[in-house]
C-alpha positions, 0 to 999 in steps of 0.5 A: 849261155854265159857259162857251162855247167863246169863253171857253175861252181863260180855262181855258187859264190854269187849265190853265197854273197846274195845269201849273206846280204839277205841274211844281214838285211834280215838282221836289220829288220829285227833290230828295227822292230826292236828299235820300234818297241823302244820308241813305243815304250819311251825308253831313251836308253833302249832307243839309243842302244837300238840306234847304235845297233841299227847303225852297225847292222846297216854298215855290215849289211852295206859291206855284204852288198859291196862284196855281192857287187864285187863278185857280180862284177868279176863274174860279168867280166869273166863272161865278157859282160859289162861289170856294172850289170845288175845281178838279175840281168847277169843271171839271165844267162846261166843255165835254167836249172840254176836261174830260179834259185838266183831269181828267188834270192834276188826277189827275196832281197828286194822284198827285205830291202823295201821292208827295212826302208819302210820300217826306217820311215816308220821309226823316224816318224815315231821318233819325230812324233815323240820329240815333238810331244816332248817339246810341247810337254816341256813348253806347257810345263815350264813355258819360257824355260826352253827355246827352240834353235836350229843347227847349220843342217836345219835340225831343231834343238830345244835349249833348256837355258839355265841348266845348259842342257838341251834336247836334240830334236833333229833325230 
């Protein structure tokens, strides 16, 4: 065993870090649903606000992940293990009575992260389709009034000519 019952207090720090990370990813899921709703409703201001909220929440979740990784590395070093060890591999060495809680937190974290990735892909697809529809609509209503150009990253931009405005299609 990597620890004794006396040392289980250190493991609570890891459990707390996993819970905090899980909570932040849960918050991200809720924001991604709000973003989806804004996209579906076609509310540009709400889409932009949701995008900013998602970015901020993603940064917070990434900070929580970094904290969890630091705690895991420290506990691994204290136990004489490789600091690059995964949480799952690390907790295999703790007493059985605590292992179930960690396995559950790790599994939930994986599920929430997979769900968030799925929702990000879905929202990006919805945004791409909305941008393509807007482009077709603009071109149909005012042929010749707009031209599509590309930036250095390969993103599309619909320039509306005389007004000096345009629509970034690379969102």
